[in-house]
Structures are given as structure tokens and as C-alpha cells.
N, C-alpha and C positions, 0 to 999 in steps of 0.2 A: 504494500500500500504506500502511496506517495503522501508526502506531508500536506499537499494542497488538495486532498481529495474532497474537502468541503469548500474549496475556493470558488468564489462567485464573482470576483473582481472583474469588471469590464462587461458584464452581461446586462441585458435590458429586460425589464419585467413590466407587463401590463397587468394592473389589478382592477377588476370591475368592483363596484361598491367600495372604491378606495377612500371615500369620505366618511365611512362608518367607523365605529370603534374598532372592530376586528380588522377591517381593511387597512386602517391607518397603522395599526400595530404590526401587521405583516409587512407593510411597505417599509416601515422604519427598521424592522429586523433585517430586511434585505439591503436597504440603503447603507446600513452600518457595515455591511460586508462588501461594499463597493459596487452594488447593483444600481444602475440608473432605473428609476421607477416612473412609470406613467400611471397616475391615479385617475381612473375613470369613474364618474359618478353623475347621476341624474341632476344632483344639486351642484351647480357649477361652483358656488361659493365654498362648499365643503371640500371639493376636490382641490381647489386652488389653495385653501387654507392648509389642507393636509400636506400638499407639496411644499408649501412655504416652511412648514415645521421641519421638513427634511433638509431643505436648503439652508435654513438657519443653523443647522447642526453640521454643516459642511458636506452634505450629500447632494446628489443631483436628482432632481425630480421635476415633473410638470403635472399640472392639474388639467384635466380634459373633460369638458361636459359631454355626457354620452348617455343615451337611452338604449339599454341593452335589448329592448324589445323592438327597436327600430333599426332595420338593416342599413338604411342610409346614414343614420347617426353613427352606427358602428363603423361603416366604411369611412366616414369623415374623420372619426377618431383614429382609425388605422392610418389614414393618409398623413395626419399630423404627426403621429408617433414615428412613422417611417421618415418623414421629412426632418423632424427635429432630433430624433434619437438614432436613426439609422437602421433599425431592425427590431425584431422581437425574438428573444430567446426563451422567455418564460411567460405563461399566461396563468393568472390566478382568477378563477371565476368566483368572486366573493359576493356579487350582487344577489340578494335574496331577501326573504322575509315572509311575514304572515299578514293576513287581513282579518281584523276582528269580526267582520261579517261572515267569515268562513270558519268561525269558531263556535262551539257549543258552550252554553253557559254552565252546564253541569257535566260531570265526568260520565255519568250513566243516565239512561232514560228511564223514567218511572211512568207507570200508567197514568198517574194523576196529571202528568205534564201534557197528556193528550186530551184531558177533559177540562182542566182549569186553565183559562187564559191568564197568564201572569205577565204583567208589563215588564219588558226588558229581558224576558226569558227567551233565549235563542236555542231551540232544539235542533236536532239533526234535520227534521222536516222543514225547518225554517230557512235553512241555508240555500241561497239562490245560486243558480248556475254562473252568474256573473262573478260572484265572490270566489267560487271554486276556480273559475277560469283565470282570474287575476293572480291567484296564488300559484297555479301551475305555470302561467306565463312567466312570472317574475323568477321563479326558482328553476324551472326546467327549460323553458324556451329561451330565457335570457342566457343560460349556460350554453345551450345548443348553438344559438346564433353567434355568440362571442367565440366559441370554438371554431365555427365555420370561418368567421372573419379573420381571426388572428392565426388559426391553425393553417390557413392557406399560406401565410407568410412562412411558417415553419416548414410546411410541406415543400415549398419551392426551394428552401435552403437545405432541406434534408436533415433537419435537426430541431430539437425543441423539447420543452417540458410543459405540460398542462397540469394544473392542480385545481380540481373542482372542490367546492365546499358542500359536503353533505351534512348529515346531522344524526344525533342519537335517535331521532324519530324514524330514520330509515331502518335502523336495526330493530327497534321496538316501538311501534306506534304509540305516541303519547296521547293521553286522554285530552279531549276538547279540541284537538287540532287535526281533524281528518285530512283536510286538503294539504296542509303543510307536510304531514307525515308521508302521504302518498307521493307528493311532488319530490321530496328529498329521496325517497326510495327510487324514484325515477332517475334522479341525478346519479345515485350509486350504480344503478344498472347501466346507464349511459356511459359512465366512466369505464366500466369493464368492456363495453362494446367498442368504445372509441380507442381504448388501449390496444385491442386486437387489430382494429382497422388501420391504425396509424403505425403499428410496429415496424413494417417494412421500410418506412421512411425515417426511422430512427427518432421518432417522437414518442416520448413516454407520457402516459396519462394516468394519474392517480387522483385520489380524493382524500381529504381529511374530514373527519366527522366529529366536530366539537361537541363536548358534553354541554354542561350548563354554564354559560358565561354571562355575566351581567352586561347587557347592552342597552342602548336607548329604547329598544323595542320591548324588552322584557323586564327591565329593572323593577318596575312597580307592579309586576305580576308576582315577582318572587320576594320582594321586600316591601314593607309598608312605607309609603311616601312620606308620612309624617314622622314616624318613629325610627325608621330604618331597620326595624325588627323583621324577621322572616315572616312571610305569609304562610298560610297552611300549605300551599303548594310548594313554596320554597323550602319549608321544613321537611316535607316528604322527600324532596330531591336530595337534600343534604343527608337525610337518614339512609338513603339508598346509594350514597356515594362514599365508598370506602375511605377516600382521602379526606372526607369531612369538610369540604369547602367548594365554593364555586370556582370555575376556572378564571384565570386572569389572562388578559390579552397576550401578555408575554409568554404564556405557556404554549402558545402555538409556534413560537419561533424555532425551537430546536427541530421539531418534526418537519416544519416547512423547509428549513435549510437543508435537511437531509434529503427530502423528496426532490428538490430542484437542483441539487448538486450532484457531482459525479459519484458521491458516496453511495447513491442508490441507483447506479448505472444499470443494474440488472433487475430493477423493480418497476413493474408496470401493471396496471389493472387492479390495484388494491384500494381499499377504503380503510383508512387508519383512524381508529377511535382515539380521541384526545379528551378523556372524560373522567379522569381521577378514579377509574375502576367501575364506573356506573354500569357499563355493559357487562361486566364480569360478575356482578353481585345478584344473587337470586332473590334477595330479600329476606332470607332466613339464615 
């Protein structure tokens, strides 16, 4: 083994969802190792701010507005990345999330839920097609289209690494989030398919499956906004996580660096849990 097997200096990475908590953390981890980063986000201000944080620390980064569900927007982002940074070695598909309208209010359905109309109660039967479609589009289609757009650059060069972002929900469907769980399972399946499809072109495709990390989307589902104490759902998660805590954004760094570096040169088609042992624990 060579001493620079984890070396990434001089490579260029594109990160969708780069303006989010986890996207920024992954971008920072790569930038610290000499990777030039293009942070793509629907929120232009967030992508520019995230890039500025890296530049202020001596790294090289650009923020690029991009809608991962719009092929023209992706193509425009690709053109800018190629023009300003010269190429794409790494793609991280970090854009994703859930829609409250695609979520049930309760973990399980009771007969009384069918009989008594309760204001604010969202049952499985109340979830509309538009909400389901929005979750699938953001998580699966956004990953698919970004892989098409930036994967073509890699295919033409005959090298590259793609890392998709799956979820614990893909391993074990979480209560209340049927669309999100199914969409992330689709991301995991697509990761394996694409790894096989791209292998002759020397493009590796893997995924990380984060456990429970506090982000802008879930913080106040897992902790009380007023007191900071765990909610009932948050307490259940911690009780089923052997390491006894939520993930921190920096916990993704080591696994990510391994997957995008030559240290994992013979690794493709895997979905790697980063979950503090959550997926290993049976609950007893």
C-alpha cells in the first residue's frame, strides 16, 4: 500500500444539496484534503455561503444554483463546473428530503382513525399522490438525473466516483415516512444497478446510509424546540442506537474519504451504514 492511498489533492467534486448541513460538512471534509468543490443547491444563497466558508479557510470552492429535478438546470451547472473547474472526478448526490404531506401523523393505524375525523390527523389514506411524487422526485429522480448529467463527464474521461446518499429507512422502513423510506430504498437499488452498469468505464458507484443526524429538517422532530430535550421519537432512536447518540456531520467524513479515494479502489455497489450501530441492534 502506498502512503497516499487516501490522497485526494487536485481532484474536483460536485455535491448536490451542498447548502445543507450534511452537504456542507462533506464539502468541507473534502476541501480540507485538497479537493476543489462545486456546491450545488436549489437555494443559491446557501450554496454561495457554503462555498465562501470553504474559501475563507483556504480551500477552493464555488456555489452553483441548481435544481436537480430540472435537466436544463443541471446541464447549466455542469457547463459552469467544466468551465471554471475543468472537470468532475467525484459526484456526491446529497440532495434529498421529506415532505410533511407524505407523512402519517401516527406510527400505526387504528380503527377509530377511520371513523372519527380528527383535525390535523394525517392517515395513510390521506396522503395524496402529489406528496408521494414530490418525495420520490427529490430523492430518487434528483439522484438519477444528476448521475446522468455528471456521470457522462466521467464516462467520457473513463474514470470517476459517485456516492449517493441513502438512509437507514432503506434498510428498515421507519414509521410515519412511507414515501421517504421507499424512495431511499430506490436510491440503494439504483446504486447497485449503476455500479454494475458503469464498471467497464472505471466509474465506481457506492452509497452511504446515514443513521440519525440532526439537520434542519428533523431537529425539532427529534428534540423539543423549547427545551432541547429529546422527543418521544428521539428517545426511541437513541435507545435503539448502541453508541447512544445522534450522528454528527463530521462523522460522515472518514467513510466519505474512503469511498472517493483510491483506498476503496476495488469497492463498488455497496450501501454503507453510518449509524452508530442502529442497523445492527435488534432491540433486545
